[in-house]
C-alpha positions as a LaTeX table, in Angstrom:
\begin{tabular}{lrrr}
\hline
Residue & $x$ (\AA) & $y$ (\AA) & $z$ (\AA) \\
\hline
Met1 & 49.13 & $-24.14$ & 20.56 \\
Thr2 & 46.86 & $-20.92$ & 19.11 \\
Ile3 & 43.88 & $-19.41$ & 20.97 \\
Arg4 & 41.24 & $-21.28$ & 19.02 \\
Glu5 & 42.75 & $-24.68$ & 20.71 \\
Arg6 & 43.83 & $-23.39$ & 24.36 \\
Thr7 & 39.81 & $-21.74$ & 24.58 \\
Glu8 & 38.80 & $-25.93$ & 23.12 \\
Gln9 & 41.32 & $-27.38$ & 25.89 \\
Leu10 & 39.26 & $-25.38$ & 28.51 \\
Glu11 & 35.96 & $-26.32$ & 27.40 \\
Arg12 & 36.93 & $-30.08$ & 27.69 \\
Glu13 & 38.67 & $-29.46$ & 31.38 \\
Thr14 & 35.71 & $-26.64$ & 33.09 \\
Leu15 & 32.20 & $-27.54$ & 30.69 \\
Ser16 & 29.95 & $-30.17$ & 31.73 \\
Pro17 & 30.34 & $-33.43$ & 30.14 \\
Tyr18 & 26.85 & $-33.12$ & 29.03 \\
Ala19 & 27.56 & $-29.92$ & 27.18 \\
Ala20 & 28.44 & $-29.12$ & 23.69 \\
Leu21 & 32.36 & $-29.13$ & 23.25 \\
Ser22 & 33.52 & $-26.50$ & 20.14 \\
Ala23 & 36.13 & $-29.17$ & 19.39 \\
Glu24 & 33.89 & $-31.60$ & 18.41 \\
Thr25 & 31.16 & $-29.72$ & 16.25 \\
Arg26 & 29.22 & $-31.96$ & 13.30 \\
Gly27 & 30.41 & $-29.22$ & 11.21 \\
Arg28 & 28.81 & $-27.06$ & 8.72 \\
Arg29 & 27.19 & $-27.20$ & 5.70 \\
Gln30 & 30.30 & $-26.21$ & 3.75 \\
Pro31 & 34.20 & $-26.69$ & 5.18 \\
Glu32 & 35.60 & $-23.98$ & 6.08 \\
Thr33 & 39.19 & $-23.05$ & 7.44 \\
Pro34 & 39.01 & $-22.48$ & 11.53 \\
Cys35 & 40.11 & $-19.65$ & 12.82 \\
Val36 & 43.40 & $-18.92$ & 15.32 \\
Val37 & 41.15 & $-17.10$ & 17.70 \\
Arg38 & 37.64 & $-17.91$ & 17.23 \\
Thr39 & 36.39 & $-21.07$ & 18.02 \\
Glu40 & 33.61 & $-22.24$ & 16.04 \\
Tyr41 & 30.31 & $-21.45$ & 18.10 \\
Gln42 & 31.96 & $-18.17$ & 18.95 \\
Arg43 & 32.36 & $-17.29$ & 14.91 \\
Asp44 & 28.41 & $-18.42$ & 14.27 \\
Arg45 & 27.35 & $-15.95$ & 16.50 \\
Asp46 & 29.14 & $-13.59$ & 15.57 \\
Arg47 & 28.49 & $-14.04$ & 12.02 \\
Ile48 & 24.95 & $-13.15$ & 13.16 \\
Ile49 & 25.81 & $-10.02$ & 14.52 \\
His50 & 27.84 & $-8.98$ & 11.73 \\
Asn51 & 26.27 & $-10.53$ & 8.52 \\
Cys52 & 22.08 & $-11.07$ & 9.15 \\
Lys53 & 20.63 & $-8.66$ & 7.70 \\
Ala54 & 17.65 & $-11.02$ & 9.23 \\
Phe55 & 18.57 & $-10.18$ & 12.52 \\
Arg56 & 19.55 & $-5.76$ & 11.94 \\
Arg57 & 15.39 & $-6.12$ & 10.67 \\
Leu58 & 13.95 & $-8.00$ & 13.64 \\
Ala59 & 14.29 & $-3.99$ & 15.31 \\
His60 & 11.78 & $-3.13$ & 13.78 \\
Lys61 & 9.77 & $-6.01$ & 14.06 \\
Thr62 & 6.93 & $-6.40$ & 16.33 \\
Gln63 & 6.87 & $-9.12$ & 19.38 \\
Val64 & 3.04 & $-8.38$ & 20.47 \\
Phe65 & 2.04 & $-5.17$ & 20.26 \\
Ile66 & 1.62 & $-3.56$ & 16.16 \\
Ala67 & 2.66 & 0.19 & 15.73 \\
Pro68 & 2.39 & 0.64 & 19.46 \\
Arg69 & 2.44 & 4.88 & 19.91 \\
Gly70 & 5.32 & 4.08 & 23.16 \\
Asp71 & 8.70 & 3.41 & 22.80 \\
His72 & 9.18 & 1.03 & 25.73 \\
Tyr73 & 7.12 & $-1.30$ & 23.40 \\
Arg74 & 9.64 & $-4.68$ & 23.11 \\
Thr75 & 10.50 & $-5.40$ & 19.63 \\
Arg76 & 11.54 & $-8.64$ & 18.37 \\
Leu77 & 15.66 & $-7.33$ & 18.77 \\
Thr78 & 14.80 & $-6.72$ & 22.25 \\
His79 & 12.84 & $-9.71$ & 22.53 \\
Thr80 & 16.04 & $-12.06$ & 21.18 \\
Leu81 & 18.21 & $-10.04$ & 23.37 \\
Glu82 & 15.92 & $-11.35$ & 26.60 \\
Val83 & 15.75 & $-14.37$ & 25.58 \\
Ala84 & 19.90 & $-14.56$ & 24.48 \\
Gln85 & 20.47 & $-13.16$ & 28.25 \\
Ile86 & 18.11 & $-15.58$ & 30.26 \\
Ala87 & 19.35 & $-18.68$ & 28.41 \\
Arg88 & 23.26 & $-17.56$ & 29.09 \\
Thr89 & 22.34 & $-17.07$ & 32.38 \\
Ile90 & 21.01 & $-20.81$ & 32.59 \\
Ser91 & 24.19 & $-21.93$ & 30.87 \\
Lys92 & 26.71 & $-20.79$ & 32.90 \\
Ala93 & 25.42 & $-21.61$ & 36.22 \\
Leu94 & 25.03 & $-25.33$ & 34.23 \\
Arg95 & 28.49 & $-25.55$ & 32.88 \\
Phe96 & 27.30 & $-25.57$ & 29.66 \\
Asn97 & 28.53 & $-23.83$ & 26.05 \\
Glu98 & 27.78 & $-20.31$ & 26.32 \\
Glu99 & 28.81 & $-19.35$ & 22.65 \\
Leu100 & 26.79 & $-22.37$ & 21.01 \\
Thr101 & 23.59 & $-21.15$ & 23.31 \\
Glu102 & 23.93 & $-17.26$ & 22.25 \\
Ala103 & 24.44 & $-17.78$ & 19.09 \\
Ile104 & 21.21 & $-20.45$ & 18.91 \\
Ala105 & 19.30 & $-17.85$ & 20.75 \\
Leu106 & 20.37 & $-14.46$ & 18.55 \\
Ala107 & 18.76 & $-16.60$ & 15.52 \\
His108 & 16.05 & $-18.08$ & 16.67 \\
Asp109 & 13.91 & $-15.47$ & 15.29 \\
Val110 & 15.45 & $-14.11$ & 12.51 \\
Gly111 & 12.59 & $-15.67$ & 10.10 \\
His112 & 10.01 & $-13.92$ & 11.77 \\
Thr113 & 7.44 & $-11.91$ & 9.52 \\
Pro114 & 6.42 & $-8.36$ & 10.25 \\
Phe115 & 3.77 & $-7.48$ & 12.42 \\
Gly116 & 4.75 & $-10.28$ & 14.95 \\
His117 & 2.40 & $-13.56$ & 15.21 \\
Ala118 & $-0.35$ & $-12.21$ & 13.64 \\
Gly119 & 1.69 & $-11.64$ & 10.62 \\
Glu120 & 2.87 & $-14.89$ & 11.02 \\
Trp121 & $-0.68$ & $-16.38$ & 10.64 \\
Ala122 & $-1.54$ & $-14.20$ & 7.30 \\
Leu123 & 1.77 & $-14.81$ & 5.92 \\
Asp124 & 1.12 & $-18.88$ & 6.57 \\
Ser125 & $-2.38$ & $-17.92$ & 5.27 \\
Ala126 & $-1.65$ & $-16.39$ & 1.94 \\
Tyr127 & 0.92 & $-18.51$ & 0.78 \\
Arg128 & $-1.48$ & $-21.87$ & 1.80 \\
Ala129 & $-4.37$ & $-19.69$ & $-0.84$ \\
Val130 & $-1.36$ & $-19.90$ & $-3.69$ \\
Asp131 & 0.31 & $-23.93$ & $-2.08$ \\
Pro132 & $-2.32$ & $-26.05$ & $-0.68$ \\
Asp133 & 1.35 & $-27.88$ & $-0.45$ \\
Ala134 & 2.85 & $-25.12$ & 1.50 \\
His135 & 2.53 & $-23.55$ & 5.07 \\
Phe136 & 4.78 & $-20.67$ & 6.28 \\
Ala137 & 6.03 & $-21.51$ & 10.42 \\
His138 & 8.63 & $-18.76$ & 11.65 \\
His139 & 11.51 & $-21.47$ & 13.05 \\
Glu140 & 11.85 & $-23.03$ & 10.25 \\
His141 & 12.19 & $-19.42$ & 7.97 \\
Ser142 & 14.67 & $-18.67$ & 10.13 \\
Leu143 & 16.76 & $-21.75$ & 9.05 \\
Arg144 & 15.61 & $-20.84$ & 5.25 \\
Val145 & 17.53 & $-17.11$ & 6.23 \\
Val146 & 20.51 & $-18.62$ & 7.53 \\
Asp147 & 21.55 & $-21.07$ & 5.20 \\
Glu148 & 19.78 & $-20.05$ & 1.57 \\
Leu149 & 18.61 & $-16.25$ & 1.85 \\
Glu150 & 21.51 & $-14.52$ & 3.62 \\
Arg151 & 24.42 & $-12.88$ & 2.17 \\
Asp152 & 23.19 & $-12.95$ & $-1.37$ \\
Gly153 & 21.98 & $-16.73$ & $-1.85$ \\
Cys154 & 25.09 & $-17.77$ & $-0.04$ \\
Gly155 & 24.03 & $-18.53$ & 3.76 \\
Leu156 & 26.13 & $-17.85$ & 6.62 \\
Asn157 & 26.93 & $-21.53$ & 6.90 \\
Leu158 & 26.06 & $-22.03$ & 10.37 \\
Thr159 & 26.95 & $-25.29$ & 12.00 \\
Ala160 & 25.15 & $-28.16$ & 12.80 \\
Glu161 & 23.97 & $-27.52$ & 15.92 \\
Val162 & 23.71 & $-23.55$ & 15.75 \\
Arg163 & 21.03 & $-24.58$ & 12.84 \\
Asp164 & 19.88 & $-27.26$ & 14.76 \\
Gly165 & 18.83 & $-25.06$ & 17.78 \\
Ile166 & 17.71 & $-22.55$ & 15.58 \\
Val167 & 14.19 & $-24.62$ & 13.58 \\
Ala168 & 13.57 & $-26.94$ & 17.68 \\
His169 & 13.26 & $-23.32$ & 19.12 \\
Thr170 & 9.47 & $-23.99$ & 19.65 \\
Lys171 & 6.79 & $-25.23$ & 21.25 \\
Gly172 & 3.90 & $-23.13$ & 19.65 \\
Glu173 & 1.14 & $-22.59$ & 22.09 \\
Ala174 & 2.00 & $-26.34$ & 23.53 \\
Asp175 & 2.30 & $-27.04$ & 27.88 \\
Leu176 & 5.70 & $-26.04$ & 28.69 \\
Glu177 & 5.77 & $-30.54$ & 28.94 \\
Glu178 & 5.77 & $-30.31$ & 25.70 \\
Gly179 & 8.65 & $-28.52$ & 25.24 \\
Leu180 & 10.41 & $-30.28$ & 28.09 \\
Glu181 & 9.94 & $-34.05$ & 26.34 \\
Asn182 & 9.43 & $-33.80$ & 23.11 \\
Asp183 & 10.87 & $-33.38$ & 19.36 \\
Leu184 & 14.15 & $-33.10$ & 21.54 \\
Pro185 & 17.20 & $-31.27$ & 19.56 \\
Leu186 & 21.08 & $-32.21$ & 19.35 \\
Thr187 & 22.38 & $-30.09$ & 22.29 \\
Leu188 & 21.45 & $-28.96$ & 25.83 \\
Glu189 & 21.95 & $-25.25$ & 24.89 \\
Ala190 & 19.09 & $-25.77$ & 22.29 \\
Met191 & 17.14 & $-27.34$ & 25.12 \\
Val192 & 18.15 & $-23.99$ & 27.13 \\
Val193 & 17.13 & $-21.09$ & 24.46 \\
Arg194 & 14.18 & $-22.94$ & 23.56 \\
Ile195 & 12.59 & $-22.79$ & 27.44 \\
Ala196 & 14.34 & $-19.29$ & 27.68 \\
Asp197 & 12.17 & $-18.24$ & 24.59 \\
Arg198 & 8.83 & $-19.39$ & 26.74 \\
Ile199 & 10.16 & $-17.70$ & 29.44 \\
Ala200 & 10.85 & $-14.48$ & 28.21 \\
Tyr201 & 7.77 & $-13.80$ & 26.62 \\
Val202 & 5.65 & $-15.33$ & 29.73 \\
Asn203 & 6.79 & $-12.37$ & 31.13 \\
His204 & 8.00 & $-9.70$ & 29.16 \\
Asp205 & 3.99 & $-9.92$ & 27.14 \\
Ile206 & 3.30 & $-9.18$ & 30.73 \\
Asp207 & 4.99 & $-6.54$ & 31.29 \\
Asp208 & 3.98 & $-4.76$ & 27.77 \\
Ala209 & 0.31 & $-5.78$ & 28.75 \\
Leu210 & 0.29 & $-4.14$ & 31.07 \\
Arg211 & 1.84 & $-1.27$ & 30.35 \\
Ala212 & $-0.74$ & $-0.74$ & 27.17 \\
Gly213 & $-3.69$ & $-1.00$ & 29.55 \\
Leu214 & $-5.14$ & $-4.26$ & 28.59 \\
Ile215 & $-5.17$ & $-6.32$ & 31.63 \\
Glu216 & $-4.80$ & $-5.59$ & 35.43 \\
Leu217 & $-1.76$ & $-7.20$ & 37.39 \\
Asp218 & $-5.35$ & $-8.38$ & 39.31 \\
Asp219 & $-6.01$ & $-10.53$ & 36.29 \\
Leu220 & $-2.89$ & $-12.64$ & 35.96 \\
Pro221 & $-3.58$ & $-16.01$ & 37.55 \\
Glu222 & $-3.84$ & $-15.89$ & 41.29 \\
Asp223 & $-1.34$ & $-18.97$ & 42.05 \\
Ala224 & 0.80 & $-18.68$ & 39.42 \\
Ile225 & 1.49 & $-14.90$ & 40.75 \\
Ala226 & 1.47 & $-16.28$ & 44.41 \\
Leu227 & 3.95 & $-18.74$ & 43.24 \\
Leu228 & 6.57 & $-16.81$ & 40.97 \\
Gly229 & 6.33 & $-13.10$ & 42.61 \\
Arg230 & 4.60 & $-9.75$ & 41.44 \\
Arg231 & 6.60 & $-8.55$ & 40.10 \\
His232 & 8.36 & $-9.54$ & 36.08 \\
Ser233 & 11.64 & $-9.31$ & 37.47 \\
Gln234 & 10.68 & $-12.23$ & 41.28 \\
Arg235 & 9.46 & $-14.35$ & 38.10 \\
Val236 & 12.10 & $-14.13$ & 36.17 \\
His237 & 14.43 & $-15.37$ & 38.84 \\
Ala238 & 11.93 & $-18.06$ & 39.76 \\
Met239 & 11.27 & $-19.63$ & 36.18 \\
Val240 & 15.41 & $-19.77$ & 36.02 \\
Ala241 & 16.23 & $-20.90$ & 39.66 \\
Asp242 & 14.00 & $-23.46$ & 39.05 \\
Leu243 & 14.92 & $-24.81$ & 35.79 \\
Ile244 & 18.45 & $-24.58$ & 36.88 \\
Thr245 & 18.45 & $-26.92$ & 40.36 \\
Ala246 & 16.22 & $-29.10$ & 38.83 \\
Ser247 & 18.71 & $-29.71$ & 35.84 \\
Leu248 & 21.55 & $-29.23$ & 37.94 \\
Asp249 & 24.70 & $-32.10$ & 36.58 \\
Arg250 & 21.67 & $-34.06$ & 34.59 \\
Asp251 & 21.71 & $-34.89$ & 31.38 \\
Arg252 & 18.32 & $-33.33$ & 30.33 \\
Ile253 & 16.57 & $-30.18$ & 30.81 \\
Thr254 & 13.73 & $-29.87$ & 33.14 \\
Met255 & 11.73 & $-28.52$ & 35.76 \\
Thr256 & 9.04 & $-28.71$ & 38.68 \\
Pro257 & 5.39 & $-29.87$ & 38.11 \\
Pro258 & 4.43 & $-26.50$ & 40.86 \\
Ile259 & 6.54 & $-24.25$ & 37.71 \\
Val260 & 5.86 & $-25.55$ & 34.84 \\
Arg261 & 1.60 & $-25.87$ & 35.86 \\
Ala262 & 2.32 & $-21.63$ & 36.99 \\
Val263 & 3.75 & $-21.39$ & 32.89 \\
Asn264 & 1.45 & $-22.79$ & 31.23 \\
Gln265 & $-1.54$ & $-21.09$ & 33.24 \\
Leu266 & 0.10 & $-16.89$ & 32.21 \\
Lys267 & 1.01 & $-18.64$ & 28.57 \\
Asp268 & $-2.73$ & $-19.76$ & 28.41 \\
Phe269 & $-3.65$ & $-16.33$ & 29.87 \\
Leu270 & $-2.02$ & $-14.58$ & 27.75 \\
Phe271 & $-3.31$ & $-16.55$ & 24.56 \\
Glu272 & $-6.78$ & $-15.61$ & 25.89 \\
His273 & $-6.07$ & $-12.03$ & 26.60 \\
Val274 & $-3.77$ & $-10.47$ & 25.02 \\
Tyr275 & $-2.56$ & $-12.66$ & 21.53 \\
Asn276 & $-5.85$ & $-14.06$ & 20.39 \\
Ala277 & $-7.79$ & $-10.54$ & 22.25 \\
Ala278 & $-10.79$ & $-8.91$ & 20.73 \\
Gly279 & $-11.36$ & $-5.11$ & 21.02 \\
Pro280 & $-8.15$ & $-2.88$ & 19.74 \\
Lys281 & $-5.91$ & $-5.21$ & 18.92 \\
Gly282 & $-8.07$ & $-7.68$ & 17.84 \\
Arg283 & $-8.95$ & $-5.13$ & 15.51 \\
Gln284 & $-5.20$ & $-4.77$ & 14.16 \\
Ile285 & $-5.42$ & $-8.57$ & 13.79 \\
Lys286 & $-7.72$ & $-7.78$ & 11.03 \\
Lys287 & $-5.72$ & $-5.16$ & 9.26 \\
Val288 & $-2.88$ & $-7.30$ & 9.47 \\
Glu289 & $-4.17$ & $-10.31$ & 7.92 \\
Ala290 & $-5.79$ & $-7.42$ & 4.69 \\
Leu291 & $-2.30$ & $-6.61$ & 4.48 \\
Ile292 & $-0.87$ & $-8.82$ & 4.49 \\
His293 & $-2.66$ & $-10.50$ & 1.74 \\
Gly294 & $-3.10$ & $-8.03$ & $-0.30$ \\
Leu295 & 0.40 & $-8.45$ & $-0.87$ \\
Phe296 & 1.19 & $-11.51$ & $-1.06$ \\
Gln297 & $-1.69$ & $-11.72$ & $-3.93$ \\
Ala298 & $-0.56$ & $-8.15$ & $-5.58$ \\
Tyr299 & 3.19 & $-9.70$ & $-6.24$ \\
Met300 & 1.61 & $-13.12$ & $-7.40$ \\
Ala301 & $-0.69$ & $-11.42$ & $-10.09$ \\
Asp302 & 1.29 & $-7.97$ & $-11.19$ \\
Asp303 & 4.60 & $-9.25$ & $-12.64$ \\
Thr304 & 5.61 & $-5.74$ & $-12.51$ \\
Ala305 & 5.85 & $-5.23$ & $-8.90$ \\
Leu306 & 7.24 & $-8.63$ & $-8.71$ \\
His307 & 10.29 & $-7.56$ & $-11.04$ \\
Glu308 & 10.37 & $-4.59$ & $-9.12$ \\
Ala309 & 10.85 & $-6.24$ & $-5.86$ \\
Ile310 & 13.09 & $-8.60$ & $-5.98$ \\
Gly311 & 14.64 & $-8.37$ & $-9.64$ \\
Leu312 & 12.91 & $-11.19$ & $-11.47$ \\
Val313 & 10.01 & $-12.89$ & $-12.31$ \\
Pro314 & 9.80 & $-16.82$ & $-12.09$ \\
Thr315 & 6.88 & $-18.87$ & $-14.57$ \\
Asp316 & 6.16 & $-21.36$ & $-11.58$ \\
Arg317 & 3.26 & $-20.59$ & $-10.00$ \\
Lys318 & 4.93 & $-22.82$ & $-6.95$ \\
Leu319 & 8.06 & $-20.93$ & $-7.27$ \\
Arg320 & 7.37 & $-17.81$ & $-7.82$ \\
Ala321 & 4.77 & $-17.87$ & $-4.34$ \\
Arg322 & 8.17 & $-19.29$ & $-2.26$ \\
Leu323 & 9.79 & $-16.15$ & $-3.37$ \\
Val324 & 7.26 & $-14.10$ & $-2.31$ \\
Cys325 & 6.86 & $-15.73$ & 0.42 \\
Asp326 & 9.89 & $-14.81$ & 1.65 \\
Trp327 & 10.48 & $-11.47$ & 0.51 \\
Ile328 & 7.14 & $-10.90$ & 2.75 \\
Ala329 & 8.67 & $-12.83$ & 5.80 \\
Gly330 & 11.84 & $-10.46$ & 5.85 \\
Met331 & 9.81 & $-7.19$ & 5.71 \\
Thr332 & 10.05 & $-4.59$ & 8.65 \\
Asp333 & 6.28 & $-3.66$ & 9.82 \\
Arg334 & 7.34 & 0.54 & 8.33 \\
Phe335 & 8.17 & $-1.38$ & 4.83 \\
Ala336 & 5.29 & $-3.15$ & 4.50 \\
Arg337 & 3.21 & $-0.84$ & 5.39 \\
Gln338 & 5.00 & 1.47 & 2.56 \\
Gln339 & 4.73 & $-1.34$ & $-0.09$ \\
Tyr340 & 1.27 & $-1.98$ & 0.23 \\
Val341 & 0.64 & 2.11 & $-0.12$ \\
His342 & 2.86 & 1.70 & $-3.08$ \\
Leu343 & 0.92 & $-0.91$ & $-4.48$ \\
Phe344 & $-2.78$ & 0.02 & $-3.47$ \\
Leu345 & $-2.86$ & 3.52 & $-3.05$ \\
Pro346 & $-3.03$ & 6.63 & $-5.58$ \\
Thr347 & $-0.15$ & 8.96 & $-5.82$ \\
Gln348 & $-0.35$ & 12.81 & $-6.41$ \\
Phe349 & $-1.04$ & 13.13 & $-10.24$ \\
Asp350 & 1.18 & 16.03 & $-11.93$ \\
Pro351 & $-0.41$ & 16.86 & $-14.71$ \\
Glu352 & 3.28 & 18.76 & $-15.35$ \\
Ala353 & 5.43 & 15.55 & $-15.68$ \\
Thr354 & 3.37 & 13.37 & $-18.61$ \\
Glu355 & 4.04 & 17.08 & $-20.22$ \\
\hline
\end{tabular}
């Protein structure tokens, strides 16, 4: 018996009857010889960490605050790590498959744009302006990244359960009930990541907004804070503990109504006072829109710029727009600014260089 087979046997003996077993995966799009040491979900997790360049670029992509001056604000990568930690804690308590949970969590945002959700909304708008039949959504693009774009177009060939969890991880601005009850993914591990994503961002975005002075603790919804706690750690614990208690030994993931209402209150507060706020952040969002639209239009119009960027110039306009969208979505904040400067601002002229 190989080490992998021993691990698979241990899963059958110890995991919940509702957990996804590695030995029962629906498989990969391209069949592969099993590893003698690692289960299929372990291999997926390792590929995301070691072979996914989009995962590494998350370190230089905005979570909420665009171009912050401080070093302690979350990036898209630290958000991903917080989601993975919360999701693994929940999965361990519920005796779900931790490796599957972690793999989904680590890859759930690899398709995110530069400049956070402001960049996502701007790229969707720019893409639709060129191709009215198209759209951009980061969860769908995350699947495209791991399926089509990584490893020079070969993709990572992940298992069906991880791929499903990636594309099913988000419910956007919807209330938590929507995420708990509708469009359910293949596995409960994917559901854990979906809710862990909400728990993570609701709490760490409050923490960052407080650090930035954008809000005060007393501005937060009073009922929610009274129930969940005033400290970051208290609120995370209250949400996680409630989910575990409500979901233990059940075939679904759920939370109690009071906690659901409190999470929704905090989410709504963030959208009103942080994500869609006027003032300095609102002006930053306008700048992001101008930058993303400018880049998209430039690459659509300038063959030289597009060839310099991706090495080819498709004649089909829809294909060209698809490739431009892929290119911009993959940029870090820093690289997007550099490309905008390169395409739109004059460089210093050296007369001697022309002689």
